[in-house]
VOGU-3710 file (C-alpha; in Angstrom, 3 decimals, decimal comma):
1> xxxxxxxxxx> 99,737/115,323/57,108  101,375/113,759/60,574  100,541/116,844/62,755  97,068/116,496/61,151  97,226/112,468/61,588  98,702/112,841/65,262  95,787/115,504/66,518  93,349/112,907/64,881  94,287/109,739/66,741  94,829/111,733/70,299
11> xxxxxxxxxx> 91,492/113,280/69,884  89,839/110,191/68,789  91,478/108,358/71,765  90,924/110,931/74,191  86,742/111,460/73,274  86,178/108,263/72,223  82,672/108,154/72,862  82,279/110,713/70,606  84,103/109,013/67,642  82,072/106,008/68,519
21> xxxxxxxxxx> 78,408/107,822/68,477  79,794/109,381/65,533  80,323/106,328/63,373  77,344/104,839/64,849  75,225/107,708/63,882  77,058/107,682/60,291  76,092/104,002/59,924  72,366/104,345/60,823  71,925/107,466/58,181  73,686/105,695/55,440
31> xxxxxxxxxx> 72,131/102,665/55,735  68,545/104,690/55,924  69,411/106,737/53,240  70,777/103,632/51,013  67,091/102,365/51,696  65,048/105,209/50,734  66,936/106,448/47,956  69,125/103,820/46,758  69,117/101,890/43,420  69,300/98,592/42,248
41> xxxxxxxxxx> 72,578/96,822/40,620  72,234/95,511/37,022  74,600/94,443/34,483  74,956/96,636/31,671  76,477/94,683/28,248  76,050/97,531/25,709  79,439/97,739/25,394  80,691/100,768/22,647  82,948/100,069/20,054  81,726/96,228/20,149
51> xxxxxxxxxx> 80,886/95,029/16,677  77,600/92,870/18,094  76,264/96,317/19,603  75,229/97,575/16,062  73,202/94,311/15,056  71,495/94,675/18,792  70,788/98,445/17,966  69,081/97,784/14,878  66,907/94,933/16,369  66,043/97,876/18,652
61> xxxxxxxxxx> 64,709/100,202/16,194  63,171/97,676/13,401  61,438/95,462/16,271  60,391/98,515/18,763  58,098/96,934/21,876  59,068/93,147/20,762  61,211/90,602/22,139  63,390/90,672/19,571  64,581/94,186/20,779  64,169/93,106/24,651
71> xxxxxxxxxx> 65,489/90,257/26,054  65,025/86,012/26,082  65,064/83,152/28,261  64,953/79,509/27,757  62,875/77,093/29,443  63,571/73,683/29,130  60,647/70,738/30,114  62,388/67,495/30,816  61,108/63,831/31,896  64,133/62,391/33,601
81> xxxxxxxxxx> 62,936/58,963/32,939  63,191/59,210/29,296  59,796/58,984/28,471  57,708/61,202/25,694  56,111/64,100/27,342  52,570/64,744/27,129  51,740/68,103/25,012  49,184/69,072/27,700  51,806/69,629/30,378  54,110/71,371/27,885
91> xxxxxxxxxx> 51,102/73,794/27,170  50,302/74,209/30,630  54,056/75,516/31,334  54,014/77,725/28,375  50,445/79,385/29,204  51,696/80,184/32,834  54,687/81,643/30,880  52,731/83,799/28,971  51,059/85,587/31,740  54,308/86,978/33,151
101> xxxxxxxxxx> 54,567/90,555/33,045  57,185/91,828/29,864  56,795/88,244/28,349  55,388/89,002/24,540  55,648/85,467/23,121  56,364/81,761/23,701  57,390/79,831/20,971  56,049/76,692/19,731  58,054/74,082/21,982  61,391/72,738/20,300
111> xxxxxxxxxx> 60,983/68,897/20,532  64,104/66,642/21,262  64,872/63,216/19,086  63,469/61,405/21,596  60,341/63,868/22,409  61,174/63,379/26,034  62,408/67,032/26,249  60,663/69,944/25,178  62,635/73,509/24,673  60,470/77,038/25,082
121> xxxxxxxxxx> 61,404/79,940/23,823  60,265/83,342/25,698  60,833/86,770/24,574  60,427/89,693/26,526  59,704/93,520/25,881  62,678/94,647/28,247  66,337/94,521/28,367  68,138/92,417/31,112  69,050/95,968/32,510  65,194/96,855/33,002
131> xxxxxxxxxx> 64,958/97,353/36,200  61,603/94,681/36,904  64,242/92,605/35,363  67,673/93,311/36,967  68,780/91,973/39,729  67,140/88,613/39,259  63,959/89,967/39,611  62,993/88,504/36,007  64,425/85,373/36,487  62,332/85,003/39,609
141> xxxxxxxxxx> 59,263/85,902/38,101  59,472/83,320/35,289  60,126/80,786/38,015  57,416/81,612/40,467  55,097/81,001/37,130  56,357/77,666/36,720  56,354/76,234/39,898  54,230/73,309/40,707  53,662/72,999/36,741  54,074/69,463/34,974
151> xxxxxxxxxx> 54,290/67,271/38,150  57,048/65,184/38,037  58,958/66,494/35,265  61,962/68,951/35,653  61,357/72,237/34,457  64,393/74,354/34,321  65,316/77,798/33,439  68,107/79,119/30,669  68,982/81,670/27,882  69,774/85,264/28,314
161> xxxxxxxxxx> 67,709/86,543/31,105  68,340/83,699/33,703  71,631/83,698/32,620  72,934/87,064/33,669  71,006/86,700/37,317  73,734/86,566/39,960  74,249/83,436/42,755  72,492/84,446/46,186  76,244/84,536/48,045  75,550/82,036/50,596
171> xxxxxxxxxx> 78,865/83,674/52,815  79,651/80,332/54,390  82,980/80,590/53,444  83,633/83,947/54,248  81,964/83,555/57,740  85,026/80,585/58,403  87,846/82,829/57,116  86,732/85,653/59,196  86,575/82,788/62,261  90,132/81,682/61,160
181> xxxxxxxxxx> 91,400/85,572/60,672  90,282/86,166/64,322  91,970/83,009/65,420  95,520/84,095/63,832  94,972/87,865/65,652  94,997/86,475/68,528  98,094/84,100/68,722  99,891/87,438/67,278  98,449/90,279/69,561  97,998/88,013/73,021
191> xxxxxxxxxx> 94,386/89,157/73,489  90,767/88,418/71,957  90,080/92,061/72,790  92,968/93,091/70,629  92,112/90,849/67,821  88,870/91,712/67,518  89,304/95,280/66,901  90,600/95,271/63,676  87,614/92,851/62,536  84,938/95,148/64,293
201> xxxxxxxxxx> 86,651/98,013/62,656  86,620/96,615/59,267  83,037/95,620/59,413  82,074/99,310/60,714  83,334/100,589/57,713  81,794/98,218/55,510  78,875/98,899/56,781  78,775/102,372/55,616  80,287/101,526/52,302  77,275/98,925/51,441
211> xxxxxxxxxx> 75,222/102,066/51,735  77,223/104,161/50,013  76,915/101,485/46,864  73,491/101,386/47,206  73,270/104,901/46,564  75,805/104,710/44,046  73,106/102,471/41,998  70,804/105,066/42,172  72,754/107,584/39,943  74,671/104,951/37,902
221> xxxxxxxxxx> 74,737/101,335/36,762  76,512/99,009/39,125  77,338/95,270/38,386  75,284/92,827/40,474  79,178/91,541/40,877  80,458/94,667/42,056  79,389/94,929/46,137  80,753/91,523/46,452  84,254/92,411/44,877  83,835/95,570/47,095
231> xxxxxxxxxx> 83,228/93,445/50,532  86,230/91,055/49,672  88,658/94,173/49,075  87,262/95,935/51,760  87,279/93,289/54,553  91,109/92,408/53,482  92,394/96,141/53,602  90,204/97,095/56,757  91,262/94,499/58,755  95,221/95,293/57,575
241> xxxxxxxxxx> 94,930/99,192/58,191  93,189/98,188/61,829  95,806/95,844/62,415  99,001/97,962/61,609  97,377/100,647/63,555  96,882/98,480/66,687  100,274/97,051/66,590  102,167/100,207/66,543  99,398/101,669/69,103  100,714/98,187/71,432
251> xxxxxxxxxx> 104,446/99,059/70,500  104,198/102,461/72,096  102,246/101,592/74,914  104,898/99,084/75,822  107,379/101,945/75,263  105,613/103,716/78,147  103,530/105,961/76,407  100,212/107,194/77,820  97,300/105,854/75,986  96,194/108,830/74,356
261> xxxxxxxxxx> 99,598/109,997/72,942  100,521/106,069/72,072  97,205/106,525/69,835  98,495/110,009/68,355  101,350/108,614/67,814  100,569/105,410/65,987  98,083/107,429/63,523  100,831/110,252/62,674  103,237/107,386/61,852  101,388/103,982/60,782
271> xxxxxxxxxx> 98,450/106,253/59,792  100,659/108,114/56,901  101,252/104,644/55,536  97,286/103,261/55,592  96,733/106,934/53,880  99,260/106,153/51,155  98,471/102,599/50,855  94,379/103,141/50,307  95,555/105,904/47,928  97,367/103,579/45,754
281> xxxxxxxxxx> 94,176/101,433/45,512  92,379/103,832/44,715  95,014/105,005/41,448  94,662/101,494/40,742  91,077/101,034/40,777  90,467/104,462/39,128  92,303/102,194/35,748  89,385/99,823/35,594  87,158/102,490/33,534  89,908/102,410/30,813
291> xxxxxxxxxx> 88,773/98,828/29,834  85,960/100,694/27,943  83,219/98,205/29,769  80,462/100,359/31,776  80,472/97,523/34,730  84,444/98,081/35,408  84,028/101,364/35,963  81,177/100,252/38,710  83,957/97,968/40,090  86,435/100,773/40,352
301> xxxxxxxxxx> 83,987/102,676/42,392  82,414/100,441/44,545  85,451/99,042/45,609  86,997/102,519/45,916  83,765/103,528/48,149  84,766/100,376/50,278  88,415/101,305/50,564  87,666/105,023/51,809  85,323/104,148/54,686  87,634/101,365/55,878
311> xxxxxxxxxx> 90,422/103,229/55,927  88,465/106,153/57,324  87,292/103,849/59,970  90,807/102,424/60,651  92,342/106,326/61,190  89,459/107,300/63,725  88,065/103,898/65,604  90,897/102,197/66,008  92,360/105,361/68,405  88,709/105,516/69,997
321> xxxxxxxxxx> 88,780/101,902/71,047  92,329/102,094/72,101  91,411/104,689/74,267  88,344/102,943/75,586  90,058/99,848/76,351  93,566/101,251/77,582  95,888/99,006/78,584  93,420/95,681/78,317  94,656/95,926/74,617  98,311/94,301/76,714
331> xxxxxxxxxx> 98,102/90,713/77,026  97,268/89,823/80,953  100,626/88,777/81,646  102,118/92,185/80,468  99,424/93,596/82,756  100,558/92,329/85,884  104,382/91,998/85,009  104,145/96,245/84,734  102,006/96,520/87,565  104,301/94,214/90,197
341> xxxxxxxxxx> 107,392/96,365/88,561  105,636/99,368/89,567  105,288/97,778/93,165  108,587/96,799/93,351  111,480/98,815/94,585  114,009/99,924/92,130  116,915/98,094/91,554  119,413/98,486/88,888  118,473/97,505/85,427  120,059/94,289/84,543
351> xxxxxxxxxx> 121,591/94,893/80,580  120,420/91,641/78,429  120,779/90,769/75,228  117,360/89,837/73,127  117,226/87,920/70,423  116,814/88,964/67,049  114,054/88,761/65,833  113,320/85,631/62,881  112,609/88,289/60,372  116,144/90,273/60,966
361> xxxxxxxxxx> 117,687/86,487/61,418  116,185/85,658/57,599  116,853/89,296/56,224  120,537/88,723/57,544  120,894/85,557/56,080  119,283/86,407/52,639  121,329/89,489/52,222  124,516/87,459/53,231  123,714/85,629/49,765  121,383/87,565/47,765
371> xxxxxxxxxx> 122,078/86,147/44,377  121,208/82,178/44,949  118,064/83,252/46,760  117,237/86,046/44,048  117,395/83,525/41,431  115,524/80,829/43,376  112,730/82,834/44,648  112,576/84,467/40,709  112,589/80,962/39,193  109,515/79,630/41,716
381> xxxxxxxxxx> 107,375/82,776/40,918  108,280/82,696/36,829  107,297/79,006/37,197  103,881/79,591/38,770  103,058/82,195/36,086  103,729/79,996/33,226  100,534/78,412/32,607  99,243/82,114/32,134  101,036/82,032/28,641  98,301/79,650/27,808
391> xxxxxxxxxx> 94,883/81,748/29,583  91,943/81,770/27,374  89,535/83,821/28,547  85,559/84,212/27,668  82,953/86,944/29,985  80,195/84,598/31,079  79,569/80,605/30,461  76,710/79,025/32,439  78,219/75,480/32,343  80,345/76,876/35,193
401> xxxxxxxxxx> 77,434/77,317/37,366  77,143/75,159/40,263  75,980/71,567/39,238  72,503/72,114/41,379  71,813/75,640/39,693  68,916/75,619/37,687  70,660/77,558/34,759  73,166/74,897/34,942  70,628/71,992/34,884  69,151/73,683/31,847
411> xxxxxxxxxx> 72,684/74,050/29,981  72,966/70,541/30,146  69,882/69,037/29,341  69,743/71,626/26,277  73,482/70,062/25,419  72,550/66,409/25,928  69,202/67,164/23,864  69,691/69,726/21,273  73,841/70,151/21,247  76,068/72,208/22,949
421> xxxxxxxxxx> 75,575/75,065/20,146  71,925/75,390/21,314  72,858/76,949/24,816  74,403/80,223/22,569  72,547/80,602/19,266  73,685/83,295/17,136  71,213/86,181/16,073  71,990/86,910/12,088  70,571/90,779/11,303  70,535/91,013/7,534
431> xxxxxxxxxx> 70,156/94,845/5,854  67,024/93,226/3,458  66,440/96,739/2,228  69,603/96,769/1,049  70,189/93,304/-0,219  66,211/92,141/-0,859  64,996/88,827/-0,462  67,737/87,317/-2,329  70,075/88,526/-0,194  68,289/87,153/2,473
441> xxxxxxxxxx> 68,312/84,022/0,793  72,009/83,899/0,468  72,681/84,925/3,672  70,874/81,736/4,884  72,362/79,570/2,307  76,014/80,457/3,414  74,815/79,783/7,199  73,518/76,088/6,116  77,312/75,973/4,244  78,994/76,213/6,990
451> xxxxxxxxxx> 80,632/72,944/8,906  80,475/74,683/12,035  76,697/75,918/11,699  73,895/72,225/12,660  70,661/74,456/12,211  69,137/77,491/10,871  65,671/79,428/11,573  63,412/80,528/8,462  63,930/84,331/8,403  62,070/86,427/10,436
461> xxxxxxxxxx> 61,423/90,330/8,805  60,967/93,176/10,578  57,081/95,131/10,513  58,890/97,851/8,624  60,515/95,204/6,175  63,588/96,937/6,306  65,653/93,711/8,259  65,643/90,002/8,154  66,090/87,961/11,613  68,212/84,520/11,322
471> xxxxxxxxxx> 68,954/82,311/13,880  71,408/79,835/13,572  72,998/77,159/15,874  76,722/76,554/16,010  78,279/73,235/16,469  79,590/74,352/19,635  78,861/75,893/23,035  79,314/79,635/23,642  82,557/79,535/25,552  84,132/77,142/22,891
481> xxxxxxxxxx> 87,262/78,611/20,645  85,407/77,306/17,714  82,112/79,629/18,338  84,319/82,719/18,650  86,222/81,589/15,567  83,050/81,439/13,635  81,202/84,322/14,526  84,646/86,070/13,168  84,372/84,466/10,152  80,839/84,992/9,377
491> xxxxxxxxxx> 81,623/88,334/10,112  83,986/88,356/7,164  81,566/86,710/4,883  78,308/88,000/5,041  77,544/91,059/3,201  75,068/93,368/4,491  74,775/91,423/7,397  75,442/91,527/11,542  76,233/88,879/13,685  74,452/89,701/17,012
501> xxxxxxxxxx> 72,858/88,125/19,925  74,392/87,335/23,581  76,944/84,775/22,807  78,254/87,599/19,969  78,713/89,963/22,387  80,269/88,132/25,248  82,873/87,291/22,376  83,208/90,849/21,581  83,985/91,701/25,502  86,354/88,868/25,635
511> xxxxxxxxxx> 88,668/90,321/22,572  87,928/94,173/24,081  88,926/93,262/27,657  92,401/91,642/26,052  93,284/94,568/23,945  92,610/97,230/27,080  94,803/95,073/29,456  97,868/96,590/28,809  96,549/100,258/28,721  95,229/99,826/32,184
521> xxxxxxxxxx> 98,509/98,435/33,139  100,658/101,061/31,745  98,669/103,934/33,789  98,008/102,142/36,596  101,890/101,099/36,881  103,155/104,584/35,613  101,016/106,623/38,223  101,580/104,188/40,940  105,516/104,844/40,199  105,105/108,228/40,038
531> xxxxxxxxxx> 103,867/108,445/44,082  106,000/105,834/45,424  108,798/107,919/43,651  107,515/111,206/45,535  107,066/109,260/48,834  110,728/107,506/48,605  112,286/110,267/47,302  114,066/106,990/44,878  113,502/105,893/41,172  114,920/102,484/41,704
541> xxxxxxxxxx> 112,915/101,691/44,529  109,321/102,301/42,551  110,863/100,487/39,507  111,633/97,370/41,625  108,559/97,567/43,343  106,533/97,745/40,050  108,662/94,330/38,507  107,816/92,470/41,975  104,467/93,407/42,390  103,854/92,475/38,022
551> xxxxxxxxxx> 106,024/89,081/39,278  103,487/88,022/41,731  100,389/89,266/40,020  101,835/87,279/37,176  101,915/84,011/39,310  98,071/84,198/40,355  97,213/84,513/36,628  99,231/81,265/36,335  97,590/79,282/39,179  94,043/80,504/38,220
561> xxxxxxxxxx> 94,936/79,363/34,881  95,989/75,837/36,065  93,343/75,467/38,589  90,154/76,363/36,380  91,470/76,340/32,811  93,630/73,014/33,430  91,583/71,775/36,246  94,320/71,214/38,473  93,351/70,471/41,838  89,681/72,049/40,846
571> xxxxxxxxxx> 87,817/69,750/42,872  89,174/71,190/46,008  86,963/74,559/45,288  84,334/72,160/44,113  84,747/72,873/40,560  83,527/70,197/37,972  85,218/70,097/34,979  88,020/72,826/33,136  86,357/76,148/32,119  87,827/79,454/30,571
581> xxxxxxxxxx> 89,173/81,982/32,996  86,450/84,777/33,295  87,250/87,928/30,862  87,131/90,232/33,415  89,634/88,380/35,677  92,764/89,899/34,197  92,062/93,441/34,283  90,149/93,160/37,675  92,533/91,250/39,196  95,554/93,395/38,260
591> xxxxxxxxxx> 93,987/96,470/39,545  93,318/95,058/42,534  95,992/93,266/43,383  98,326/95,737/42,416  97,039/97,898/45,050  97,185/95,760/47,800  100,599/94,429/47,168  101,567/98,491/47,350  100,044/98,177/50,556  102,920/95,833/52,025
601> xxxxxxxxxx> 105,376/97,658/49,860  104,558/100,813/51,551  104,357/99,415/55,104  108,147/97,331/54,698  109,807/100,499/52,930  108,834/102,912/55,241  110,486/100,864/58,045  113,013/100,518/55,388  113,505/104,297/54,625  113,134/105,316/58,412
611> xxxxxxxxxx> 116,506/103,137/59,109  118,412/104,386/55,799  117,931/107,902/56,814  119,189/107,414/60,191  122,173/105,368/59,772  122,765/105,526/56,243  123,478/101,567/55,898  121,491/100,367/52,891  121,706/96,830/53,973  121,206/96,747/57,672
621> xxxxxxxxxx> 118,526/99,095/56,656  116,955/96,470/54,984  117,207/93,714/57,873  115,712/96,425/60,271  112,825/97,316/58,192  112,303/93,711/57,590  112,709/92,761/61,465  110,120/95,563/62,373  107,456/94,724/59,723  107,866/91,089/59,279
631> xxxxxxxxxx> 105,463/89,853/61,556  102,960/92,675/60,990  102,876/91,643/57,390  102,820/88,064/57,901  99,705/88,510/60,154  98,042/90,808/57,605  98,683/89,161/54,907  97,425/85,553/56,469  94,437/87,235/57,340  93,513/88,145/53,921
641> xxxxxxxxxx> 94,661/84,964/52,146  91,963/83,522/54,759  89,191/85,793/54,033  89,756/85,810/49,999  89,786/82,128/50,157  86,533/82,429/51,470  85,211/84,076/48,502  86,693/81,221/46,595  83,632/78,828/47,618  81,220/81,302/46,042
651> xxxxxxxxxx> 79,227/80,127/43,073  79,433/83,278/40,698  82,930/82,391/38,723  84,188/85,744/38,308  84,088/85,881/42,608  85,492/82,709/42,849  88,411/83,223/40,631  89,225/86,185/41,921  88,846/84,912/45,558  91,807/82,175/44,364
661> xxxxxxxxxx> 94,082/84,407/42,519  94,275/86,930/45,311  95,160/85,026/48,374  97,749/83,199/45,729  99,146/86,692/44,782  99,414/88,149/48,517  100,406/85,028/49,766  103,654/85,296/47,297  104,083/88,683/47,671  103,872/88,473/52,116
671> xxxxxxxxxx> 106,354/85,013/51,502  108,622/85,226/48,387  108,302/88,940/47,633  108,910/90,810/50,820  111,151/87,972/52,405  113,423/87,290/49,680  112,984/88,884/46,684  113,229/92,586/48,321  115,967/92,037/50,840  117,569/90,186/47,525
681> xxxxxxxxxx> 117,217/92,858/45,208  118,224/96,084/47,977  121,247/94,156/48,887  122,276/93,800/45,700  121,692/97,422/44,913  123,098/98,782/48,103  122,635/102,740/48,367  121,734/102,968/44,722  118,256/101,752/45,614  117,906/105,207/46,888
691> xxxxxxxxxx> 119,115/106,793/43,302  117,197/110,066/42,658  118,708/112,982/40,242  118,717/116,515/42,002  116,323/117,831/39,129  113,609/114,967/39,797  113,960/115,624/43,215  113,187/119,497/42,503  110,124/118,627/40,370  108,184/115,771/42,146
701> xxxxxxxxxx> 106,234/116,604/44,960  106,859/115,718/48,346  104,587/113,085/50,275  106,225/112,036/53,743  106,947/108,384/54,327  106,356/106,650/57,720  109,103/107,774/60,582  108,496/105,948/63,349  109,458/107,557/66,355  109,617/111,148/65,411
711> xxxxxxxxxx> 107,858/113,704/66,826  105,033/115,056/64,468  106,201/117,445/61,926  110,255/116,590/62,445  111,784/116,395/58,852  115,231/114,738/58,286  114,559/114,256/54,800  118,215/116,035/53,708  120,157/113,485/55,942  120,739/111,717/53,390
721> xxxxx> 119,241/112,931/49,989  122,025/115,463/49,155  124,625/112,252/48,854  122,308/110,368/46,614  120,740/113,394/44,574
//
C-alpha cells in the first residue's frame, strides 16, 4: 500500500490539473446522474418483529384502499381569542382537505369543550412512505389546501403524516461552524491558502457523495435524516483527513524536499493512516444494519458513501492542490527567510537547542505521575457519563419540535384542548371472526375500565366483517413512560386483539433499539480490535483503545441525557422543555463515534509505534508520539467540535442531539483521553503495551501503520517484535 500511495501522491502533485479536472468531471457527472436517476428519501417504520406491525398489516389486509390501511393526519382549527368557532369556517377547511390527492375521508369535527377548537381527522389511502407523500410532499399538499382558509383563525397540521416530515435544514449553524473551523486552521497552518485547502477538499468529496446518496435512494429506502448525518460526519472527517495530509506535506517541505516528493511522502505516510481510519469508520457504520431497523441501514450506507468520497478526495486532491500551490502553502515569513538564506553566503551553522513542544512537555509530565493523572481523568469522564444511567429513550415526539413549527403548534393546542393523549391515540384491532361481537364489546369495556384511557371510540367493522377497530385515547402523551406501560399492559390483557398505530410502533422501536444496542457494540468493538491488532501488532493497544473510546462515548451519552432529558443548559440550544433522548441516538452515536475516535487513535499510535520501533523506549515513544501529533490532533478535534456544534442548532431533534453528543465526545477524546489517559496508561504498561503472542502474530494479517520518514516499501517491523512475541 505504501508504494501505491506514494506513487498516487507524487502523480497527483506532478499532474495536478489532470487530478482536479477528474474531480470536477466526477462531481458534474454524479450530480447529473443523481438528478436524472436519483430517488427521494423517506422514513419506513415497518419494522419486522415489532408487535405493532402485525396490527398494521391486519388493517392493510381487511381495509384495502381505505384510510385505515394508509396514513392519517390531524388538522386543528383554533380561535386564539377563545371565541366559539363558526361551523361554516370549519366546514370550509374540511372541504378543502377532501380535495387533496390521496385523501379518502375527513371526519366530522371533534369539538373542544368551549368550542373554540375543532379537530379534523384526515385519512389517506397511501402510507407515509409512498413517493407522493414522502419527503414532506404529503404535508405540503395539506398545508397548501388550507392556506387562506378560516381567516383570523389558527389552522395547524399534526398527526402521523405531518409529524414524520422532516424540518427544513437551515444551515446557519453549519456555516458559522465552517467559518470558525477555517479560522482555527489559519491560526495553526499560518496561511489562508493552506487553511482553505482542507475545507475545499472536504466540500468536493461531499458534493460527489450527495449525488451518491440520491442514487442510493433510487434503489433502497433512505431515511430523511440520513443525508444530514452523512454531511455532518463527512464534513468532519474530510477536513480531518485533509488537514493531516497537509500538515505532513508542510513538514516535508520544511525539511527541504521538492514539492512532488513531499506530496508523495505525505500520501505514503499520513495517507496510510487516512485509509485505515476511514476503514475503521466504515466498519463501525456497517454495524448499524444489526439494529434491525431499515432506516438504520440507510444511515450506515449514506454516511459510508460520504466517508469514502472525502477520503478519496483527501488522498488525491490534497497532493494535487499542494502541487499547484507549491511553496505558497508556507507562511510568507518562512518563504522570505528561505529565499534570503539561499542568497546569503553560507556560514557555519550554529547549534541551537529548540524548546520541546508543549505537547511533549505535557506528555512527559503525565508519564512521570501516571496514576494520579489517570485517576483524575477517569473520575471526570465517569462523572460526565453518570447521567446516562437515567437515560430514557423514545423515537419521535412532536412536542420536541421547534415552538414555531405547525406540528408543535398543533400538538400544544390539542394537548391543551383535548388532553395530551389525543396527540397519540392507540389503535386496537380486534379479531371479530374469532371473538365475535361480544368479544369486541368486551375489549371496549376493558379499555373504558383502564385508568390511563380517557376516551374510546365506537368500533368500526371492516368491509369483510373479519376485524373491528377501536381507537383509544391515553391519558398521557406519546413519549410519556405511562403510555409505553399502557401499551404493554393492554397487549397482555386483551385477548384476540392487537394494539397498534403510530404511538405503539414508536414504543416498539424504542424497545427494539435498546435490545439491539449491545449486539451492535459487541460486533463493532470486536472487528475494530482485530483491525487495530493487525495494524499495531499488539493485543493490549486495541483493548486499551476500545475501553477509552467507550469511556468518551459514555460521557457523550451522559451529557446528552443531562442537557435534553434533565434540562441542564438546554436553553443554550433552543430547547424549551426537557425531553427523552431519541431512541435512534444511542446506536447511531456509538457507531459514528467509535469510528471517529479511532481516527485519533490511529494518528497518535502510528507515531508512537514509529518511535517505539526505532528506539525500543516505551515511555519516550509516548512522549515523542504525542509531541508529533498533539498540535494536529488538537486542531482537527477543534474543527470537528465546531462543525458538530453547528449541526446541534438544527430543528431535527435527532440531528441536534447527535451534534451535541459528537461534539462532546470528540472534545473529550482529543483532550482528556488523548492527552491524559493514553499517555498515563501507556506509561503504566510500558513495554507490555506492545505484547502479542507469537502464534497470534502468525495468524493476523499485516496492515502497516504509518512510518513517517521511511522510504516507501521499507519495513522494520521485526526490530522490536521479536523481543515481545
